[in-house]
N, C-alpha and C positions, 0 to 999 in steps of 0.2 A: 734537357733540362725541364721543361715541362711536364714530359712523361715522368721523371722521378718526383716532381712535386705533387703529381697527381696520384702516384701510388703512397707517397708519405701521407698524404691526406686521407686516403682511402683506408689506410692500415690505421692512422689514428682513430677514424670514426669507427671501426671495427672494435677496436679496444676500447672505446669510450662505451659504445653498446654493451659489450661483453662485462664491462666493469660495472655497468648499473642492472644488467637483467637478471643476475643471480640475487639483487637485493629485493627483487619483487617477491611479496607472499602469493603463491599461486592458489592456495587452498586454504579456505578457513571452516574449521567447525563452529556451528552456531546452535544457537537454543533459541526458541521463541516462547513467550507465554502470552496470554491476552485476559484480561479483565474487564468488566463494567465498572465505571467510576463516574461520579457526579449525575447519578440517575435520579430524575424528578419526575413526579405523577401527580395526578389531580383528584386521587384517592387512594384507597388503600388496598385494592383488588390486583396485587401484583405478587410475584414471587421472584427469587433470584436464588442461583445456584451457581458454582464455579464456570458453568458452560452456556446456562440459558437464563434469559430473563423473559417471563412471561406476564401478561397484564390483559386485564379487561375480561368481560362474560362473552362467550361465544354465542353466536345468533345461529349457528348451524356448521360452519366449517371448522370451527377450532377457535381458541384463543389466540391472538395475535402473540408473536414471540421473536426473539434474536437469539439464535444459536451458534456458538463457536466451535468447532469441529476441526480438531482437538483443540483443547485449552492450553496445551503446551506440546511442542514440536523439536525435533534435533536433527540434522543433517549436516551435510557438507556441501559448501558453495565455492566453485572455482572464480578466481578472479579474471575478469575480461580487461584486457589490455588495450584501451580505447574508451569511445564514449559513444554519445549519439544515440542510436538503436541499438542497444544490447541485444545480441541473437538470444534467442529463445533457450538456446543449449546452456546458456550461463545463468538461467532462472532456477531459482531455488525455492522447492514449495514451500508454503508458508500456511498459515491458519485460514480456513474457509468461513466465511459468514453468511449464514441461512436467515433471510427474513420471511416469515410467516405472516403476510400482510393481510389479514383477514377481518372481515365486517366484524364489529364487537359492538357491545354496550358497556356503560358503567366506566370504569377505571381507564385512562390513556395515559400512555408513556409519553410525555411532554419531551424530554431531552434525555441522551445518556451519551458517554464516550465510550468507545471501544480503545482500550489503551493496549497495543502491542509492543512486549518489550523483546528487544534482539540483543543478544550477547554474541559476540564474535570473539574466538580465539584462533589466532593463526597457527596453522599445522606446518612445521612441528615447534613453533616459537611459543614463547609465553606473552602474556599481556594481552593487547586487543582493544577491544571497545564495546559500550553498552549505551542502548538508546531507545528512547520510547515513540512510536508511532502513535499518534492519536486521529481516531476518524468519529467525528461528530455526527450524532443521528437525531433528528426531529420527526416526529409524527405529525402528519397536517390534518387540520379539521374536515377533510374531505368536503369542501364547499367549492363550487364553482370549477375552474378547469385546472386547478393546482390540488390535485387529489393523490398524487405520488407522495410516497415518505422520501426523505433527503437525507443522503449521507456527504459529509465533506471530510477530506483529509487536509488537517490543519496542523499537525505537528511534525517536525522533521520530514516533511515532503515539500517540494524534491530537493534530491541531492544532500542529504546528512552527510558531511565529510568530516574525515579524522587523519590525523597523521600518526604513521607508525615506523618506528626504526627498528630493524632486526639485527642491528648491529653493523648493516653494511651501508647505511645511509637513510634518512627521513623520506618516505614516501608519502604523499596525500591519497587517500582511497574515498570513493563515494558510494555511496548506499542509498537504494531505493526501493521502498515497498510499494505495490499497488496491484490492482486488480490483473490477474494474468491474461485476460482478455481485454486489453488496453482501449479497446473502442467503446467500453461503455463510459470510460470517464469523458467529461466535458466541463466547460466553465460554468460554474454556476453564477446566475445573475437574476437581476430582479427579485420577484417574490419568491423563489427558491432559495437564494441567497439569504433573504431577509428571514425565511421560515428557520433556517439552520443557523442564523446569527454569524455570517461569514461576510467579508468583503466581496463585490461584484468580482469575478474572475477566479474564486478558487475553485480548484480542481475538487470534482465530486461525482455522485451518479444518484438516480434514484429508483425506487421501486415499486410497482404499479399495485394498486389496491384490489383486494380478492385473489392475490397470487402468491404462490410459494417459491421465492427466488433464491438461488445458492450461488454465491460467488466466491471461487477460490484466489486466495492472494499469492503472489511469489515476491521474492527480492534478490537485486542483484548487487555484486561489489564490482566497481569497475575503478580504472585509474585516470578516467575523465567523466564529468557530467554527464547525466542521462539529459537528452535535450528533445527527443522527439514528442514525450509525453507532457512533460512539466513545463516547458519554458513558454511564457505567454505569446511570443511570435510564432509558435507553432501549434498552438490550439487550434487555430482554424484549418489546420492540416488534417486535424481529426473530425471536424464537423462540429459547429458550435450546437447542434440539434442533439446531440447524441446523448439525451436524458433517457435513462431507463435500460434495462437490462435484458433486452430481448434474445440474447444469445442463450442466458442462464436462467430464462423464467419459465417456469413451467407451472400447470394447475397442480394443486395439492391433488394426492390420490384418495384423499378420504371420500 
């Protein structure tokens, strides 16, 4: 009798799994675009295009700038069934940010926000989701020990979630956009948090004075929240002192 019950329960479990598995959207077409918004300066010596924000007067290495490469990107991303640490094989490439943090005189960029708009279209279904990810930037006055410029991830990070029904049932998906070298992220605290105008514990990164830094971004879609990078209880696992981008920083070849 017990054997028959076990077989019945096992069969029911398999039927339940098979009835829900085909409802999962396994692949998404995506489009990403990025622009600069809410930029403020202390003077008029700056230039803005679709991909580049440049300011100041060069002192020898070039003007300071932020460069989006490219400003638009399209591709396909697969859904990771699970959460926690999403394997890199499920990371989709996003736009890269280059910061030429050179010594300048004259106009300084006080703040700007890099707004990345992500549009998801489930393949082969219709509908989907669209959302913005905001990265706020602040240029520091290069005084004392706090000379790095600061970036903070402030909008729809971590774990932007949305529900989608392909006709077989409503499922929740979680989307995250982050630097593809996650080790550069840390909790901004104290002076750095104050400089960019965010609460202590906001995740972000900094860039060194006199350096050219390129950081590629990636994003994921999963059926459970990402927990390794964004959750406050796990930030300590990354190390609270991971400010700076040593892995992606190089001196300008000018």
